[in-house]
N, C-alpha and C positions, 0 to 999 in steps of 0.2 A: 439331472439335465433333461431338458425337452429334447428327445431323440427323432431323428430323420427314421423314415420308413425304411425297412431293410430291403425293398426291392431293388434289383439291380438291371441296367440295361435299359432298353426301349420299352416303351408302352406295349402291351400285347396286341399284336396284330389283328385280333377280332376286336378288340376295343376302338382301335382307330377304324376300323372298317365300319363300325356301327355308331360312329358320332352323329349321324343323322336322326339317332334317337333324342336328340336336343329337341327335334319338332314335337315329341310326346310330351317331354316336360314342359315345352310351352304350353301345350293344351291341356294340361293338367292344372295350369296354374289358376285359372279361374274357379276351379272346383275347389281349391286351397284357400280361397279369399275369406271364408268365414272363419278358419283357424288363425290366418294371417292377422284377421283384425283384433285378435286378442293377444298380439306380440308385444313384447316390453314397448313402452314409450319412450321418446327421446326428451331431452333437455333443451333443445332450441339450437344446440352447438353447431357449427359448420362442419359438414361431410363433403370431402371432396373425392368423386368419384372417377377413377382413370380407366379407361377402355384397355383391352388387349389388343395385341396385333393385328392391324388392319381393320381394327374397331374403331367406330365413331361415337360422338356422344349418343346417337340414337341407340347403339347397342346398350347402352346403360339405363334405358328409360324404365325398364320395370323396377330396378333398384331406386332410382332417383323419385318415382312416384311413391313407391311404397314408403321409403325412408321419410320423405315429406309428409305423408299422409300420418305416420306415426309420431311427427314432432320435431324431425332434426331440418336445418335448413342445409339439404344436399343439393349438390349441383355438379355437372360435369367440368372437366377440366378446362374446356374453350379453347383447346389447341387443335381441333379440327382431328382427322383421321389419325391412328397411332401406326406410323410406317417405319417404325424400329427407334431405338435407342440412340436418337441423335442428340448433338450438344444443343442446338436451338431449343428443343423441347425441355431437354434437361434444366437450361437455365431460365426458361419461362415458367416452369413448374414450380421452382424455389420462388420465384418472383409472386406467384400466385399464392403461394403458402404463406408467404409473408404478408402480403396483402390483407389476405382473409384474417389472418390473426391480428394485424394492425386495425382493420375497419371493425371487426367484432368485438374486439378485446378479449377474444376467449381462444384457447387453442384449438386447433384444427384436426379432425381425424380423418385419415386417407384411407380409402378401400380401392384396391387396384384388382383388376381382373386379368389374369394370365401375365403378359408383358407389362401390363398398368401395375402389377405389383412390384416390378422391380423399377419402376418410376417412383412408387409410393416409398419403397426403401431408400432410393435416392434423396427424394424430397426430405425424408426424416433426417438423413445424415447430414444435409445442408443445412437445415433450420429445425434443429432438435427442439430449440425453446418454443416453437410455435406449433409442434405436433403433440396432440394428445395421445394417438395411440395408431396402430396399422393393424389393418386386416387384408390378408392376401386372398385370391380365389384361384387357385389351380396356376400358381405363379413360378416359374423357374428361379426360385429364391436361392437356391444352392447349386452350384455347378461344379463338379468334380475336375481336377486338374487335366483329366483327358478330353475334356470337353463334354457338351451336351449330348444327352442321349435319346434326344426326341426324334420322331419318325424322318426318313429321308424327305419326305414330301415338304415337311415344315422347313427343314433347313434350306430346300432348294425355294421354296417360295420368300424366305428372307433374304437369300442371295439374290432374287430377281428383282424384288422389290426395295429392299433396305441397302445392302451393300454386296458386291460381288464376291467378297470374302466369307459371306455368311455371319452368324451370330457373333463368332469369336472376334470379328473386327470391332465390335463395339463393346464386348467384354473386356477387351484388353486395353481399351482408352482410360486414361486418368481418372475421368469421373466415374466410370463403372468399376474401377478397382475399388474405389471406397466402399462399395457395397459388401467387400469382403470382412470388413471391420464391424459387421454388425453386432457381433457378441458384446462388443462396448456399447451400443445403442443402449441407453437406459430409457427405453419405451416399451410399453405392452404391444405383443406383436402376436395376432391368431392367424395360422396359416391353414386355411381351408384347402384339402385335397381328396381327389376320388381314386380309389382302386381301378374305376372303370375308365379313367382318364386316357384317351387315346392321342392325346398331343404331348403333355407334359407328364413324365413318369413321377409316381410318388417319391421317391428319393430326392428329386429336384424340387418338389413342391412343398416338402418339408425342411424345418431347421433344427439344429442342435442350439442350445441355449439354456439360459437360466429359467428354471420352471416357475419361478416368482415372476416372470415377466413374458415368457415365450410359450405357446403351445401349437400343437398341431391337431387339427379335427377333420376327423375322416367324414367325408359325406357322401350320400349316394348320386350316381348320375354320370353325365358326360363332361368333356370339357366345354364344348360349345355351349352347353345349357346351364353353365353355372350361374350365370348372372339373371336367369328367371327360374331357377330351381327354388320350389317353395320351402325346402327344407335349409337351403342356403340362405335365403331371405330372412327366415326366423333366426338363424344362428347369428347373421350379421346384425339383426336388431338387438339380440341378446348380449353382444359383446359391445355394441356401441352405446346400450343404456346403462353401463356401470358409471358410477359417479367417478369424477375425476379425482385420481389419486387413490382409488380403491379398485385394485383389479384382481379379480379372482378368476382361476382358470375355469372353462366351460362345465357345467355340471348339467346335462339334461334333466328336466324334472316334469312332473305333471303330464298330462296328455300329449304335449308335443314331445317331451321327454321319451315317453312310450313309443309315440312313432319313429322317432329318431333310433330308437335301439332296435325296432322292428326293421328298419330298412339298411340298418348299418349293424348287422350280426358281429361279433368278434370273428376277426380274419383267422382262417386255418392255416 
């Protein structure tokens, strides 16, 4: 079985307080461009990028430009700012996935950051015949019965902007309940998570599932910086570059693999 990370409770307070380190990750990205220029190339299929809570299309610009440069037809979801798991966005996303599949004649890959990963799961459940695979970045794809363990400030922001009852209001709606059936989803899924994530705890950003289709990949960095973290960009390209119907678990190799292992030593 692909196993969830054993962490329990909220993200560590220090990690939440140091989420500003995402600025350092952004500043380091230009220095990583020579290495990223050697990342795996795509086969031209469509990749739909889904932003996190309160994120807009602009938040996905680094991923979009990088994936386009490497040969994928990457685009953002086109639904504006992500203000919570609302029915209108869920329905529009399914229509978007079906349209891309019909217009290109090829299955679509979904890449979701934070809450965008929850939308990616929903889209794949609604239109599995149109989806090639899913990659999530620090997404709360697994929520225990007692509810989310995200920090209080995250829940307060969600109540203020999305729904007065907080995340549970949308988790309990019929559309979101289908996400609990993900084990029956016969699609490749790679969940990228960080032990330093100050927003979504590791146990919620990882899944249990069939190791022939599902995997959890630990990455270094903050939650806010996942969308322009050079290690994350490389891994996303590696996952998307696999031929359709031939999926293998992530195995870091070569110089990028050496850097990956250096930055993510075995957790103690």
